[in-house]
C-alpha positions as CSV (number, residue, x, y, z in Angstrom):
1,M,0.0,0.0,0.0
2,E,1.3,3.5,-0.9
3,T,2.0,5.7,2.0
4,T,3.0,8.9,0.2
5,E,0.4,11.5,-0.4
6,R,-0.3,12.2,-4.0
7,T,-1.1,15.7,-5.4
8,Y,-4.1,15.9,-7.7
9,S,-4.5,18.3,-10.5
10,V,-8.0,19.9,-10.7
11,L,-9.9,21.5,-13.5
12,L,-12.8,23.7,-12.3
13,V,-15.4,24.6,-14.9
14,S,-17.5,27.4,-13.4
15,A,-18.9,30.7,-14.6
16,A,-18.6,32.1,-11.1
17,N,-15.2,33.3,-10.0
18,K,-16.4,33.4,-6.4
19,F,-16.7,29.6,-6.4
20,R,-13.2,29.2,-7.7
21,T,-11.9,31.5,-4.9
22,S,-13.8,29.6,-2.2
23,L,-12.7,26.2,-3.6
24,R,-9.1,27.3,-3.6
25,E,-9.4,28.4,0.0
26,L,-11.1,25.1,0.9
27,L,-8.7,22.7,-0.8
28,P,-5.2,22.2,0.7
29,V,-2.6,23.3,-1.9
30,D,-0.2,20.4,-1.0
31,R,-2.9,17.9,-2.0
32,Y,-4.8,19.7,-4.9
33,D,-2.5,21.5,-7.2
34,P,-2.6,23.0,-9.8
35,L,-6.1,24.2,-9.8
36,Y,-7.1,25.5,-13.2
37,H,-10.3,27.5,-13.7
38,V,-12.2,28.1,-16.9
39,G,-15.6,29.7,-17.3
40,D,-17.3,27.7,-20.1
41,V,-17.4,24.4,-21.9
42,A,-15.5,25.4,-24.9
43,S,-12.5,26.6,-22.8
44,A,-12.8,23.4,-20.7
45,R,-12.6,21.2,-23.9
46,R,-9.5,23.1,-25.1
47,C,-7.9,22.8,-21.7
48,L,-8.6,19.0,-21.6
49,L,-6.9,18.6,-25.0
50,E,-3.8,20.4,-23.7
51,R,-3.3,18.4,-20.5
52,Q,-4.7,15.6,-18.3
53,F,-6.4,16.3,-15.0
54,D,-7.0,14.0,-12.0
55,I,-10.3,15.7,-11.0
56,V,-12.8,17.8,-13.1
57,V,-15.4,19.8,-11.2
58,I,-18.2,21.3,-13.2
59,S,-20.5,23.8,-11.6
60,T,-23.7,24.1,-13.7
61,P,-25.2,25.9,-15.5
62,L,-22.5,27.2,-17.8
63,P,-22.9,30.0,-20.4
64,D,-22.5,27.8,-23.5
65,E,-24.0,24.5,-22.3
66,F,-25.5,23.1,-19.1
67,G,-22.5,21.0,-18.3
68,S,-23.8,17.4,-18.1
69,R,-22.6,16.6,-21.6
70,L,-19.1,17.9,-20.7
71,A,-19.2,15.6,-17.6
72,L,-20.1,12.6,-19.8
73,H,-17.3,13.5,-22.3
74,V,-14.7,13.7,-19.5
75,A,-15.8,10.4,-18.0
76,D,-15.8,8.7,-21.3
77,T,-12.5,10.0,-22.7
78,S,-10.2,10.4,-19.7
79,G,-9.2,8.8,-16.4
80,A,-10.3,11.9,-14.5
81,S,-12.8,11.7,-11.6
82,V,-15.8,14.0,-12.3
83,L,-17.9,16.0,-9.9
84,L,-21.0,17.8,-11.2
85,L,-22.7,20.5,-9.0
86,V,-26.3,21.2,-9.9
87,K,-29.2,23.1,-8.4
88,A,-31.6,21.0,-6.2
89,E,-34.4,21.0,-8.7
90,H,-32.2,19.3,-11.3
91,Y,-30.4,16.9,-8.9
92,P,-32.7,13.8,-8.9
93,D,-32.9,13.6,-12.7
94,I,-29.2,14.4,-13.5
95,S,-27.9,12.2,-10.7
96,A,-29.9,9.3,-11.9
97,R,-28.7,9.7,-15.5
98,L,-25.0,10.4,-14.7
99,S,-24.1,8.2,-11.7
100,P,-24.1,5.0,-13.9
101,H,-21.2,6.7,-15.8
102,G,-19.2,7.1,-12.6
103,I,-20.0,10.8,-12.3
104,L,-20.5,12.1,-8.7
105,T,-23.3,14.7,-8.5
106,L,-23.9,17.1,-5.6
107,Q,-26.7,19.6,-5.0
108,K,-25.9,23.3,-4.9
109,P,-25.5,25.0,-2.5
110,T,-23.4,22.4,-0.6
111,S,-21.4,22.6,2.6
112,S,-17.6,22.8,2.8
113,Q,-17.6,19.4,4.6
114,M,-19.6,17.8,1.9
115,L,-17.2,19.1,-0.8
116,L,-14.2,17.9,1.1
117,Q,-15.7,14.4,1.5
118,S,-16.6,14.4,-2.2
119,F,-13.0,15.3,-3.1
120,Q,-11.8,12.4,-1.0
121,L,-14.1,10.1,-2.9
122,L,-12.9,11.6,-6.2
123,C,-9.3,10.9,-5.2
124,G,-10.1,7.3,-4.3
125,T,-11.9,6.9,-7.7
126,R,-8.9,8.4,-9.5
127,E,-6.5,6.0,-7.8
128,R,-8.6,3.0,-8.8
129,L,-8.7,4.3,-12.4
130,R,-4.9,4.9,-12.3
131,K,-4.4,1.2,-11.3
132,M,-6.7,0.0,-14.1
133,E,-4.8,2.2,-16.6
134,Q,-1.5,0.7,-15.4
135,K,-2.9,-2.9,-15.8
136,T,-4.2,-2.0,-19.3
137,A,-0.9,-0.6,-20.3
138,S,0.9,-3.7,-19.1
139,I,-1.4,-6.0,-21.0
140,E,-1.1,-3.9,-24.1
141,E,2.7,-4.0,-23.8
142,K,2.6,-7.8,-23.5
143,M,0.3,-8.1,-26.5
144,A,2.6,-5.9,-28.6
145,E,5.6,-8.2,-27.6
146,I,3.6,-11.3,-28.5
147,R,2.8,-9.8,-31.9
148,L,6.4,-8.8,-32.5
149,V,7.7,-12.3,-31.5
150,N,5.1,-13.9,-33.8
151,R,6.3,-11.7,-36.7
152,A,9.9,-12.8,-36.0
153,K,8.8,-16.5,-35.9
154,W,7.1,-16.2,-39.3
155,L,10.2,-14.6,-40.8
156,L,12.3,-17.5,-39.4
157,I,9.8,-20.0,-40.8
158,Q,9.7,-18.3,-44.2
159,Q,13.4,-17.5,-44.6
160,H,15.1,-20.4,-42.7
161,G,12.6,-23.2,-43.2
162,M,12.0,-23.6,-39.5
163,T,8.9,-25.1,-38.0
164,E,6.9,-22.8,-35.6
165,A,8.2,-24.8,-32.6
166,E,11.8,-24.4,-33.8
167,A,11.4,-20.7,-34.4
168,H,9.9,-20.3,-31.0
169,R,12.7,-22.3,-29.4
170,F,15.3,-20.3,-31.3
171,I,14.0,-17.0,-30.1
172,E,13.6,-18.3,-26.5
173,K,17.2,-19.7,-26.5
174,Q,18.7,-16.5,-27.9
175,A,16.9,-14.4,-25.3
176,M,18.1,-16.7,-22.5
177,D,21.7,-17.0,-23.7
178,R,22.1,-13.2,-24.1
179,C,20.0,-12.3,-21.0
180,V,17.7,-10.1,-23.0
181,K,13.9,-10.1,-23.5
182,R,12.4,-12.0,-26.4
183,K,11.3,-8.6,-27.8
184,V,15.0,-7.6,-28.4
185,I,15.7,-10.8,-30.3
186,A,12.5,-10.4,-32.3
187,E,13.4,-6.9,-33.3
188,E,16.8,-8.0,-34.4
189,I,15.3,-10.8,-36.6
190,I,12.8,-8.4,-38.1
191,G,15.5,-5.8,-38.7
192,K,17.6,-8.4,-40.6
193,G,14.6,-9.8,-42.5
């Protein structure tokens, strides 16, 4: 288990500067930094293209769109945790629609304590997503190595008349004898072929 505290980057999408100020005062800088603020959906989309965020907070409504579509976009296209703040009259409908997508929804106005608790949940969600991203990257890396080794095997079969088992054994033995990964041997074979 990790004992060091992680710092989380935050994108706040809110038309109200007052909310940004109060959120910055509420959140400890050593835990939530940097805190970017944009005032509309178009600016948020540009910002999301430029960099990744751990947490995205959207305070609805926004001048160019309500904000729920942006929340869905962020949840579907990134590993960021998403918090959507909505007025009480919109809360039941929006929460029911967005919570299946992993989007946390809170009623406005809300207390400082509720916001802090929500941020703790968002951090936990982000860590779970980070672990899944690492597993996915590891699996993709292994799959790429398998494809590369298979290409090298087929070159050995075509150019040297080996059987698949012989080609496999050749690559394995070369990797063991030279204390390198099979990927290195496969790249060499492909490079010569």
